[in-house]
N, C-alpha and C positions, 0 to 999 in steps of 0.2 A: 807418395815422393816425403821427405823430410829432411830439414833445410836443420843442420846446425849452423848456427852463428855467435857473435859479438857485436855487442849495438858499438857502432860506430868504424869495424872493423873493414875489412872489403869485402867482407860475406853481405854486407848492404846493398852490393851491387846486383846481386843474387835473390836476394830478397825480392828487390825493386821488379827485379825481367819475373820471378815467378809471378807475382801479383798482375802485372800487365800483361803475361800471357793469360790471365785468367787460370793458370794451373790449380789443381787440389794440392793441396799439400802442409804437411803441420811442420812447425818450428819449432826449435828446441834452445835455448838459449843455453851457454858456456862459459863459464869464468877460465878465461885462459892462464893465468896466477892457478891454478889450485888441478886444472883439468878437468873437472869435474860438471855438471850439466843442472839444471837447474830441477830434474827431478830428482837428483843423487846420484845418476848415473859415472862410470868412468868414458871420459874422452876418448882415452885412448886405446877403448874398445873397440869403438868408432873407426877410428885412423891412428894409428900409432905415431903420426907427423907430429899429431899433439894442436894442431894449428887449425883455424877456420878460414875457408867454408866446407862445408863436407857436404854432400848430398846424397842419400840413401836412396835408392830406385826401385821401384814396385818390387822389382824381381829379387830385393836385396843386394844388388850392387852397390860400391859405394865408389862415387869420383871425390876425388879433391883438385884442389889448384883451381883460383878463378879463371883463368884462360879454359882449361877442360870446360868446366860446369858451365861459364856462360857460351862457350862455342855449344856444348851438347843442346844448351835451350833455346839459341838461336836456329838449329838443327833441326828440332822436335818442334818449335814455333816460330815459322819463317819469319814473320811480320817482326821477331826480335833482330831478325837479320837484316841481310841488302841482298837484291835481287842482280842477275847478271852472273858473267861468267864466272867474274872474279870479285863477285857480292862476298862469300866465305874467305876468301883469301883476304880482303881487302878489311874484314871485321877481324881476321886474327892476324894482321899486322897493327894494327891499335891497338887490338886486345894486349898484344905484346910489348908495342912501346911502352903505353900507359906501366902494363906490371914492372916491365925490365929496367928503364928509365926512372919514371916519374915514382910509383911506388917504390921503386927503393931507394930512389933517393932522400923520401923522409924518415930512413933509418936514424940519422943521426938525432931528430925531434920524438920519436918515440922513446930512445932509451939516452940511459946517461952519458951525456957527451959534452966536449968544453963549448963555450960560447965562438970560439973559433969555429968550431965544427957545423959547430950550426948554422953559425952566421954565413958560410959557404953553401950549407945544405939549401938554405931560401935561396940565395942567388939562382945554383944549379936549380931547382923547382920551378923556380918564375920566369929562369930562360925556355925549360920544356914544357913550361905551361904555355908561353909565347910563341912554340910552334906549334902544340894544340891547335893553339886559337887560328893562328895562319890557316888552319886544316879544315875549318870547319865549312861545310858547301851547302852553307843556309843557316837554319836557325839549330842543325845540330851536324855531325862526323859527317852525316852523309847525306846530309838534306832536310826537308823540313818533317820528318821522324824519327824519336830517336832509335838507337841501335843498343843491344846488350854493351856496348865500348861504351857510345856514351851513360851509361847508368854506370859504369865502371870508374868512366871520368869525373862524372858527377861525386862519387865519392873522395876522389881527388880534390876535388874544389873544395868539400867540406873542410877537408882536412889542412888545405892552405891557407882558408879563414881560421881554423882555430889555432894555429902556428905563424898566424901576421904574413903570410908569406905575397908576396904583390901577385894580384891575380890579371892577366889584361880585361878591357873593359867586355871583350868579344866573349869570353868564358864568363863574367860577372851576369851579363843577358843568358847565356844558356842555362845557367845554375838557378835563376829566378825564373826561367821557363820551368824548368824538370821542376823546381821545388811545388807548384802549381798543381804537377800532372796529380789524380788522385791517386793513382801505384805507388808514389814518391810520398804522399802525406800519408797513405798506410803506413806504408814499413816503415816512415818516422817515428810514426803514430808507437807502431808496435814496439818498437826499438826503446820507446821510451827515451829518443830523441827530441820530441817536440811534445807537447802539451795538446787537448782537444781544442782547447783559446787559442791557441798559437797554429791549427791546422784551420780554424776557421778561418783565423786574418788571411793564413796565405791562399784560400781558396776565393776570398773576394778579393784579392789583389788584382 
C-alpha cells in the first residue's frame, strides 16, 4: 500500500491508523498547491480530485476520502474499529459527523475569509467539539481504546489548537492521551510536525 499525504492535512488520521495497525505501507508527501509529489510525480495521475488522502492498495485500486479509507482500514484491521452488531455503523456515524460537520466548519479558517467569518467558524467548531466531548465513552469515543474515528477527531483537535479554538477539557485530555501513543508520535515525526526531542518529551510525559 501507499499513502499520499500532506503534513497536518486530514490524511494524518490515515497515517496514524496505518501505523497503529502495524500495516506495511509506503508514504509520499504531496504539495497541495502544485499537485506534485515529493518524488516529482503528478498527483493528478493518482487521483483527479487533487487532494489527500489517497491510498493505493496492493492491487492498484485507489481509495480516496477519509471516511472511505478509514472505514476500509477498520474493516481490514478490526482493532481499529469497535465490535458488536452496530459497531461499524457507529464508527461510520462518528466519521460522518467529524467529516461533514467538524472538518467542514474549519474552511473559513484555512482559506481567505473575513474576521467575522472566522469568528463565527470558531464558535461553531467549539460547539461541535462540545458535542463530541459529551459523546466520549471513556478515554476515547467508544471506550478505553481508540478507533479510526478518534484518529480523525485527533487531527481536528490539532487544527483547533492551531486556530485557537476553545476545546473542552475532556477532549484536551483525550488529545494528550493520543499524543503519547507511539503510532501518533511516529506519524507526527514522519510528517515533520514534531522533532525527535519533542517526541522524547511526549513519551516521558
